[in-house]
Phi, psi and omega in degrees: 000319179296323180295319179296318178298319179296318179296316179296319179297316179296319180297319179295319178296316179298319178298319179297316180297318179298316179296319179297316180289334178295333179279348180284152177063051183302139174229158179239156177214135177114182181253134180237133181244138180290151177281358177231174182282340185279322187299312179099201181226137179234136175244120179259132182236180180298163179060032177058033176272145178218140175224159176133207181229132181231111178051043178087354178263131174279124184250129171212089185191224184231162177223159173217147180243128177222110182065239182252031178227145174240135181243128177254130175240125185205171174252138179285176180301335180267008179081009180272128180288145179215153176227130180232130177245131182230159174292152188213137171219148176227131177218107182061236181265019181238132173249144172240112181245117179053039177086355179257130179279134173240128184251137180294133182269000000 
């Protein structure tokens, strides 16, 4: 009986570790539109690619999510590289970037 309990305990710990690591390296997929006119629309694709418009900036580049921040790296219309970091939350089909809600289309 003790051996069975030990096996179950180890299995639960392993399941917990797998779930925790599944949350690492968050990625997004699909198009999200802001609930206001200022926010814009963002399309997230595979390999952390992002296109669209964010707060008046045309985005065609990459993104990364770390904790409660999202970082966009892109080139401007003049070919100058830029990086912008904003606060980030995700709940279901809704993203909140820098206080603006974006809803999955």
